N, C-alpha and C positions, 0 to 999 in steps of 0.2 A: 391273356386268355387263361382262365382257370384250368388246371390239369384235371383230367378225368381218367380214372383207372378203368381197365377193361371189366373188372368185376362189378364196377359201380354203374355200368351202362344199363339203362332201362330197356327192357324188351318192348319195342314199340310195334303196335299193330298196323300203323300207317307208314307206308314207305316214305323215306326222306324225299325221293324223287320218283315219279312214275310217268312214263310215256305210254299213251294209249292210242294206237293206230295212227302214229304221226307220219306224215308225208311232207316233203318240202320240194317245191319245183322252182327252178330259176327260168326266167324268160330270156332265151338266147336268140330271139328273133332278129333278123337283119333289119335295117331301116325300112320304114313303111313302103317307100316307092320300090326299093329293091325286092322287098317281100311280095309286093303286089305283082311285079313283073315275073318273078321266078317261082313263087309258091302260091299264086292265086290269093294272096292276102292272108294266108293262114299263119298263125304264130307258131313258133317252135319253143318247146320247153324241155329243160333238162331235169330229169327225175333224180335228184341227188339222194333223197331219202324216200323209201317206199313202204308205208304201212309198218312202221317199227313200233314195237311195244316191249317194255321192260320195266322193272321196278328195282330200286336200290334201297335196301334196309339201312337204317342208321348205323354208323360205325363200321360199315363194310365197304368193299371196293368191287365195283363192276367194271370190267375191262372190255373194250371193243377192239377187235383186231380185224385185219383184212388188208388187201393190196391197196396201193395208192389209188384214189378216185372212187373208193367204195362207199363214201359218205360218212366216214367216222368223224371228221372235223365238223361237218355240217351238223351232226347230232350234238357235238360238243357245244356249238354256238346256239342251237335250239335249247339246250338244257339250261343255259344261263340267260335266255331271253334276248340274245343278240339277233336272232332270227325269229320270226313268227311262223308257226306251222301253216302250210297250205291246207292241210286236213289233219284231224285228230287234235289231241290236247296233251299238254304237259302240266302235271300237278306237283307242287312242292308242299309236302305235308298235307295233302288233300286240297290245297288252294290252287285254283287255276292260275298258272303262271302268267298268261297273257293278260288276264284281268288285273293281276296284282303287281305287274311289272314295275309300275311307277311308285310303289310303296317302298319307302326307304328301309323299313324294318325288314322286309324280305330281301331287298337288294344287298344289304350289308351281310346277310347270312350266307351268301354264295359268292364265290369268286373263281377266277380262272388263272391257271399257270400256262403261259403260251409256249410254243415250240422253240422259238428262236430267242435266246437270251440277249442276242446282239441287237435285235430289232424291237424288242418289247420294252426297253428302258430308254427314257428320254436322255440323249447324250449331253444335253445342255444343263441338266439338273444334277445337283449333288445327290448322292445316295440318300442322305438324310431327308431331303425334300421328296424324293420318289416314294420312300416308305411312309412319310408323314401325310402324303396327299389323301389317302382314304380316311385317315384319322381326322383331317380337317373337313373333308367332304361330308362325313356322317356325324360330325360334331361329337366325336367320342372323347377327345381330350381338349381341355379348354385353356390351360395355361402353358406358357412357353417352357418352363422347367419340366412339367409333366409330359409334354410332347417330346422333349429331348430324352427324358428317361425311358419313355415307351419305345422310341426308336432304338435306343441303345439295347434295351431288353430283347427286341425283335432280332436285331443283328446277332446278339449272343445266342439266341435260340436256334439260329440256323448255322452256327459255327463260324461267325465272323466277329471281328473286334469292334467295339463301339466307335473307336476312332476311324473306322472305315467309312463312317457316315459322311466324313468331310471330303471324300474322294468323288471322282466322276466315274461313270461306268466303264470308260475306255481304259481305266487303270487296273481292271480286274481280268482274270482269266474267264473262260467260258463257264466253268463250273461255279466260280464265285459269283458270276452274274446271275446264274440260275438260282443260287442261294438268295441273292437280293430279290429276285422275282418272287420266290417263295415267301420271304419276309414281307414283301408288299402285299401278297395275297392274304397273309395271316393278319395284317394290321387291322382290318375291320372286324376281327374276331368271328370269321365265318364258321359255319358247321359243315358246309358242302363245298368241295373244290372240284372243278373240272380240270383235268390235267391233260392237255393236248400235246402228245408226243414230247413230254418235258425233258427227255434225255437223248433224243435222236441226234441233236447237234453236238453232242459231247463225246469225248474219248471214252473207251470202254471202262477204264479204271475210274474215271470221274463219274460215269453213269452209276456205277455201284455205290459210290459215296452219296449221290443225290437220292437214289432209291432207298438206301438205308436211312437217310435223314427223313424221307417222306413216311416210311413205315414207322419210325420212332415217333414222329409228330402225330401220326394217326392214333397210335396206342396211347400217347400221353394226353392228347386233346380231344379224343373221341371224334375225329373227323370222318366224313363220308366222302369217298372219291368216285368220280367217273373218270376212268383212266383210258386214254386213247393211245394206241401203239400199233406198230406193225411188227415189233420185235417180240416173238413168242417167249423167249427166255426171260425178258423183262416182265411180261404179263404173268408168267408162272410165279415169279417172285412176289408180285404185288396183289394178285387177284383172289377174291373169295368166289366171285361168279364171273363167267366169261361169255361174251357174245361174239360170234363170228359173222362178219358182214361180207356180203358180195353184191355188188351193183345196187347199193342202196337198201338192201334188205338183210335182216338178221336170219341166217340160215341154220344156225345152231346156237342154243342158249342153255346154260346150266352151270352147276358148280365147276369151278376151274379144274380141280384135280380129277373130277369124273371125266371131263372132256379130254384132258391130257392122257388119261389112262385108257379110255374107251371112246375115241372119236367116232361119230356115226355118219356125219355128212361127208360125201366124197371130197368136197373142197377142204374141209377141216383136216381130213386125213392127208391130203396132198400138202397142205401147209405144214403140218407136224412132221411129215416125211422129209421136209427140207431142213430141219434142225440138225446140226452136226451131232453125231453120236460118237463120243470119244471112246466109249466102251466097246463099240462094235462098228469101227469105221468102214469095214468092207461090206456091210450088208447092202442088199439091193434096194434101190430107191426109185420112186416114180416121180419125175419132175412134173410141175404144173405146166402143162403145154398150152399153146394157143395164146390169144390176146384177149384182154378184157373187152367185152362189147361196149359200144357207145351207149351211155345213159340217155342220149337224145333219141336213139332208135334201138331200144333193147330188143333182144330176140323174144319171140312168143314162147309161151309155156314157162318152163324153168329157165331162168337167165343163165344158169351154169351149164345147160345141156350141150352147147358147142364144144366144151372142154372136158365133159364128164365121161369117163370110161364106162359108166353104167347106164347111160342115157338110152331110152327107147322112144317109140312113137308117142307114148303118153307124155313123156317129159318134154317133147318138142311142141306139144299142143296145149297142155293144161298146166296152169300155175299151181305148184304144190301148196297144200295147207300144212299146218303143223301137226306132227305126230309126237306124242309123248312116249319116250322110252326111259323107263325108270324116272329119274328126276331131270332128264334132258328133254328139250324141245327141238325137233329137227324138221326142217321143211325139205322133204325129199320123197319122191314117189318110190324110189328103190328101197328106202328104209321102210316105208309104209307097207310095201308089198312083200318084204322079207327077202329081196334080192341081194341085200347087203347083210352079211352075217354080223351079229352083235360082237 
């Protein structure tokens, strides 16, 4: 892949990826006879993603954070076309993803780095074959010597030796396996990568190495990232923009540093309050209380109201729309009414 300096990036008016009112529901109904006897035949659906909208500019990173089960990974799979939205649409450089999903020129321009480096690599294949698979699938390299050289270059690019291509995945550590996963993701020369918790299964010191590698690759190759994580320290290191998700919905969206500096939504504030503060370890903290409601039967109104210290009668009855505060978008009645100070 040719290297692209940051100064040479063109300012594009069209987002690399744009989600417009995207929802995704899973059918979790019991078998028909059981459903007929217990529920009158009605189907049950799990609302994994609920009316999510965002845009990612070329060469930047949008991160999505939130507790487990908030819909982050579902958004990741929607973004690369593994799932089809139940409602709304996803566009890649203005092209509808669902309509163009079968086109190989679009598919080779996006790829995904999965969470578990132990499960995402075929244990029966040598590393050289794992990395070469996209090259063969998209017919990028035609001769055996060129394929061998390309695999060696990809391994070197992620900090491994070309000779490592002869080994099997079980011969590597977790961090090395994730480097192999990154090399495989880069082999089709993509411009957009979805990174679904790529460091959560790794030790802290190894996490830093992988994150620094991903930042370096983004700067050199002009990559665009959708980064999924529950680790706010990781997100701060990686993100240009940040979206905070709760029960399938983005409740706060804006520049990452602005949200870390002045969080507006109560849920964002509680998440940031949980980050260890080495400079002020004795300061008072407010833990995130309660349990995440079921996405099968979410509470009425604002989904966060059972756990929110600012909730009132309106929060329990009416779903909040988005309020723009400076360059941040917040879905909160308390922010809209001024009950939460800036």
